[in-house]
N, C-alpha and C positions, 0 to 999 in steps of 0.2 A: 505494499499499500504505500502511496504517496500522499504526503499532506505538506501543502504549502499555504503561505500566506503572503498576501499582496497588500503594501501600504500605498496608498493613491493619495494624492493632493489633487484636488480638482478647482477648476477655475470657479470662484465663487458665484458667479454668475449664470453657470452652466449646471448648477447641481441638479434642478428638476428634470432637465433633458438627460444628463447622464444617467441618474437614477432609473429613469425611464428604459433608457437602452441596456443597461445592466440587469434590471429585474425580467426584461425578456429574454436576454442571453441566458440568465440563470435558469429559467423558467424552461427553455428549451433544451438546455445542456441535460438537465437533471431527467427530463421526460425523454427525450429521445437517445441518450448516450449511456449503454449500460455500463460503461467503465467510469462513468463519473457517479462517486457514491455520495457526494455531497457539496454543496455550495452554499456558503453563508456569507452575506454582505451586511455591514453594519458601518454606521457614522458615528464618529467620535461626538459625545454630547457636547453641545454648545461650540462644536466646530465641524459641523455638518459638511464641509469641503474637505475633510479627512475621512476617508473611506478605507475599511478593512474588509478584505475578502479571505475566507477560509475555505480552502480547496482540498477535496477529496478524491484520490483516483485509485483505481483498482491496481494500477503498475503503471511503469514508464509508458508502454505501448497505449494504453487509454489516453495518458496526458498528452501524448504526441498527436494521436488522433483528434484529440479536442481541438488542439490549435488550427486543425485543418477544417473544421466544420463550417458551413455557410453562416450559422448563426454567432459563432465565435467571430470570424472574419468580420460580418456585418458591425458588431459591438466594436471591434478594435479600431476598423475606418470611421466608424460613426462618432467615436469618442477622442480619436486622435488630437482634435484640436482643444479638447476640454481636460486632458489630463497635464498636468502641470509637473508632477513627477510620479514616478512609479519605482518601487522597491519589491523584489520578491525575494521571500526568505524560505529557504529550505528548513525542514522541521524534522524531528525523531517524535513520531507520536508515543504518548506516555500512555494515556487512557483515553478513549472515545467511546462514549456511551450516548444514547438517545432513546427518547421515549418515542414507540411507535406513532404513528400519526393515526388519528381517527377520522374516518371519511365522514363527511354531512351527507 
């Protein structure tokens, strides 16, 4: 399993547009890609232009496949002028747990 964290700084005037593109990309990735185990995006309180994305992939092949999908490429192209900085952090998972989601 690969778990990464992305630290992004977004142009403050582009937050709403960025969040919409990111949300669409996350929804499509989780729904369409079996190797995408989870994607969580959060904004730092009181600094909504600082975004963190926690990404979980089944393996390196799944991660590399993710980078070539139409929905990811649409997000990258669409947000290119909005992202002021991006830092990717490789991690070693210690403990990952989540409650199953209940369908409505």
